[in-house]
C-alpha positions in Angstrom: 0.2 -0.3 0.2 1.3 4.3 -0.6 3.2 5.5 2.2 0.5 8.0 2.4 -2.2 5.7 3.2 -0.4 3.4 5.1 0.7 6.5 7.4 -2.8 8.1 8.0 -3.9 4.6 9.2 -1.3 3.9 11.5 -1.0 7.5 13.0 -4.5 8.3 13.7 -5.7 6.5 15.5 -2.7 5.7 17.9 -2.8 9.6 18.7 -6.8 9.4 18.6 -5.7 6.9 21.2 -3.6 8.5 23.0 -5.6 12.0 23.4 -8.1 9.9 25.3 -5.4 8.4 27.3 -4.5 11.6 28.4 -8.3 12.4 29.2 -8.7 10.0 31.5 -6.3 11.8 33.9 -9.0 13.7 35.7 -7.0 14.1 38.9 -3.6 15.5 38.4 -3.1 15.6 34.3 0.4 16.1 33.0 1.0 18.6 29.9 0.4 17.2 26.1 3.8 17.2 25.8 4.7 15.5 28.8 2.8 12.6 27.0 4.7 12.9 23.5 7.9 12.1 24.8 7.1 9.0 26.2 5.2 8.2 23.1 8.3 9.0 20.6 10.3 6.5 22.9 7.3 4.0 21.7 7.7 5.3 18.1 11.9 5.7 17.2 14.0 4.4 20.9 12.5 1.3 21.4 10.9 0.2 17.8 15.2 0.7 16.8 16.3 -1.7 20.0 13.7 -4.7 19.5 15.0 -4.7 16.0 18.3 -4.6 16.8 18.2 -7.5 19.6 15.0 -9.4 17.9 17.5 -9.8 14.7 20.2 -10.5 17.4 18.4 -13.1 19.0 17.0 -14.6 16.1 20.5 -15.5 14.4 21.6 -17.4 18.1 18.4 -19.6 17.3 19.5 -19.7 13.9 22.6 -21.6 14.9 20.6 -24.1 16.4 17.0 -24.0 14.0 17.1 -24.3 9.9 13.0 -24.4 10.3 12.1 -21.1 8.6 8.9 -21.8 10.3 10.0 -23.1 13.8 12.1 -19.6 13.5 9.0 -17.2 12.7 6.8 -18.8 14.9 9.6 -18.6 17.6 10.9 -15.0 17.0 6.9 -14.1 16.8 5.8 -15.7 19.9 8.8 -16.0 22.5 11.2 -13.6 21.6 9.4 -10.4 19.9 7.1 -10.3 23.4 10.7 -10.7 25.6 12.9 -7.9 23.4 10.0 -5.5 23.2 8.5 -5.3 26.0 11.4 -4.7 27.7 13.2 -2.3 25.2 9.3 -0.8 26.1 10.0 -0.7 29.6 13.3 1.2 29.4 12.2 4.6 29.3 9.9 4.1 32.4 12.8 3.0 34.3 15.1 5.7 33.4 11.6 8.3 33.8 10.2 6.8 36.8 11.8 8.5 39.6 11.4 12.1 38.3 8.8 14.2 40.4 6.4 14.2 37.5 5.7 10.3 37.8 3.3 10.7 40.5 1.4 7.9 41.0 -0.2 4.9 39.6 -2.3 6.8 37.0 1.0 7.9 35.9 2.5 4.6 35.3 -0.5 3.8 33.2 -0.1 6.8 30.8 3.2 7.2 30.2 3.7 3.1 29.8 0.5 3.3 27.8 1.5 6.1 25.3 5.0 4.2 25.3 2.9 1.7 23.7 0.7 3.9 21.7 3.7 4.8 20.0 5.6 1.3 19.0 2.3 -0.1 17.7 2.0 3.0 15.5 5.3 2.7 13.8 5.1 -1.0 14.3 1.0 -1.1 12.1 3.3 1.3 9.9 5.7 -1.3 8.6 3.1 -3.9 8.2 1.0 -1.4 6.3 3.6 -0.7 3.7 4.9 -4.2 3.1 1.3 -5.4 2.9 0.5 -6.4 -1.3 -3.0 -8.1 -0.9 -6.2 -6.0 -2.5 -7.5 -3.1 -0.5 -10.2 -4.9 1.0 -7.6 -7.6 2.8 -5.7 -4.9 3.8 -7.9 -2.8 5.4 -9.0 -5.5 7.7 -5.6 -5.7 8.7 -5.9 -2.1 9.1 -8.9 -2.4 11.4 -7.7 -5.2 13.5 -4.1 -3.7 14.1 -5.6 -0.4 15.6 -8.6 -2.3 17.7 -6.3 -5.1 18.7 -2.5 -5.1 17.7 -1.8 -1.6 18.8 -3.8 -1.6 21.6 -2.0 -4.8 23.4 1.0 -2.9 23.4 -0.5 -0.2 25.0 -1.8 -1.9 27.9 0.7 -4.2 27.6 3.7 -1.2 28.7 1.0 0.9 30.6 0.6 -2.6 33.0 4.5 -2.0 33.7 4.0 1.7 34.5 1.7 0.6 36.7 3.9 -1.7 39.0 6.8 1.0 39.1 4.5 3.7 40.3 3.3 0.8 42.9 7.1 0.1 43.9 8.0 3.7 43.9 5.8 4.6 46.1 5.8 1.8 49.2 8.2 1.2 51.5 6.8 -2.9 52.5 9.9 -5.1 52.4 8.8 -6.8 49.0 8.0 -3.3 47.4 11.6 -4.9 44.3 9.3 -7.6 43.4 6.6 -5.3 41.7 8.9 -4.5 38.5 9.3 -7.8 37.6 5.8 -8.5 38.1 4.5 -5.6 36.2 7.1 -7.0 33.4 6.4 -10.1 33.3 2.3 -9.4 33.1 3.0 -7.5 29.9 5.2 -10.2 28.4 2.4 -12.4 28.9 -0.2 -10.4 27.5 1.8 -10.1 24.4 2.7 -13.9 24.0 -0.9 -14.6 24.5 -2.1 -12.6 22.1 0.8 -13.4 19.4 0.5 -16.9 19.5 -3.3 -16.5 19.4 -3.4 -15.0 15.7 -0.6 -17.2 14.7 -3.6 -20.3 14.2 -6.8 -19.8 12.3 -7.9 -22.0 15.3 -6.7 -19.3 18.1 -7.5 -16.0 16.5 -11.3 -15.9 18.0 -10.0 -16.4 20.8 -7.4 -13.6 20.8 -9.9 -11.1 19.7 -12.3 -12.8 23.0 -8.7 -12.1 24.9 -8.4 -8.5 24.0 -12.3 -7.5 24.2 -11.8 -8.9 28.1 -8.4 -7.2 28.5 -9.3 -3.7 27.2 -12.6 -3.9 29.4 -10.2 -4.5 32.7 -8.1 -2.1 31.7 -10.9 0.7 31.9 -12.3 -0.3 34.9 -8.9 -0.6 36.9 -8.2 2.6 35.5 -11.4 3.9 36.7 -10.4 2.3 40.0 -7.2 4.1 40.3 -8.6 7.2 39.7 -11.5 6.9 42.2 -8.6 5.9 45.0 -6.6 9.0 44.2 -9.5 11.0 44.5 -10.2 9.5 48.1 -6.3 10.0 48.9 -6.6 13.7 47.8 -9.9 14.1 49.7 -8.2 12.9 52.8 -4.8 14.6 52.2 -6.8 17.8 51.6 -8.9 17.8 54.7 -5.7 18.0 56.6 -4.4 21.1 54.3 -7.3 22.7 55.2 -6.9 23.3 58.8 -2.5 23.6 58.2 -3.3 26.2 55.6 -6.9 28.1 57.4 -8.8 27.0 54.1 -11.7 25.4 55.2 -12.8 25.3 51.4 -9.9 23.0 50.5 -11.2 20.4 52.0 -14.7 20.6 50.1 -13.4 20.6 46.8 -14.9 18.3 44.4 -12.9 16.7 42.1 -15.0 14.5 40.4 -16.7 17.2 38.6 -14.6 19.2 35.4 -14.8 22.3 36.7 -14.4 23.7 40.7 -16.8 26.4 41.4 -14.5 28.1 43.7 -13.5 31.7 41.9 -15.0 33.3 39.3 -12.6 32.6 36.8 -12.3 29.2 35.0 -8.2 29.8 34.9 -7.7 30.3 38.9 -10.0 27.0 39.3 -8.2 24.8 36.8 -5.0 26.1 39.1 -6.7 25.4 42.9 -7.2 21.9 41.4 -4.0 21.3 39.8 -2.1 23.0 42.7 -4.4 21.0 45.4 -3.7 17.7 43.6 0.2 17.7 43.5 0.1 19.1 47.2 -2.0 16.4 48.0 0.1 13.4 45.8 3.4 15.5 47.5 2.1 14.5 51.6 1.1 10.6 50.4 4.7 10.4 48.5 6.6 11.7 52.0 4.5 8.8 53.6 6.2 6.3 51.0 9.8 7.8 50.4 12.8 7.9 52.2 16.3 9.8 51.3 17.1 13.1 48.4 14.0 12.3 46.9 11.5 12.8 50.2 13.1 16.3 51.0 12.2 16.9 47.9 9.1 15.9 47.8 9.0 18.2 51.4 10.6 20.5 49.6 7.5 20.5 47.2 4.9 20.2 49.6 6.3 23.9 51.4 6.0 25.7 47.7 2.7 24.2 46.7 1.5 25.7 49.6 2.6 28.8 49.5 1.1 28.9 45.7 -2.6 28.2 47.5 -2.2 30.5 49.5 -1.1 33.5 47.2 -3.8 32.1 44.7 -6.4 33.1 47.3 -4.4 36.0 48.3 -4.8 37.5 44.6 -8.2 36.4 43.9 -9.3 38.2 47.3 -7.8 41.4 46.7 -9.3 41.1 43.0 -12.6 40.8 44.4 
């Protein structure tokens, strides 16, 4: 198929998914540019490393296996999940300790963005190299856009969520969380690739992905609700510290707050309050320099909230 048609078919669905994923974060949404950096890593960095490592591993297998069908099967079902989930997850490992990696929802969004970027580039390569008729090409575009690329997003989002769990847990078994997350990502990838390898298991693969998408959306919603509960608890304490009773009345379930006349001020208050609440939680669950940085942030956000109320009072 032509480059233009393949590019549109590969990129448009993934950017729509990316915007949808970004907007799912209702409590403390990061800038779209921040999310885009993770998407770009998936689209270029993870793809490049994935190709290099996959070819290297396949060359090793070629020493022992000469049957092309067996090599193709091993490459798709075993090597691809192992290598691709690792290369996608590398960027999460490098960024998980950054302060904007605040919670499990961030892990889901950042990981999902990487997976969608990876899925976009992988789809582009498949679409370009498909030489059958237009109907068959369109069918492949549908399957890969709705299921294959989404699998990449959910798999890496799972790893991101477990990294966030690792970051903000003081449990003695916390170091097992990244391994659980990566193993689940590889398992999801393995199940999908295995199911689409054989015609008689294809239907199972579709059902598996529908189930996985539903579970992902449910767990994402639960993550948002859990964080709203955390925010409410932390702000109840802050309302006493800052002598601002309105803080404990903030409703993060609504799209907009109704504290100030200006919509931009309400948006800023929502963002600052959420960050303050998360920092208070993070101080309780981290140590070392990271904890000291969070303590400094708490004072900074308190100051900004007080300044915002003072400025609005003067305007009023």
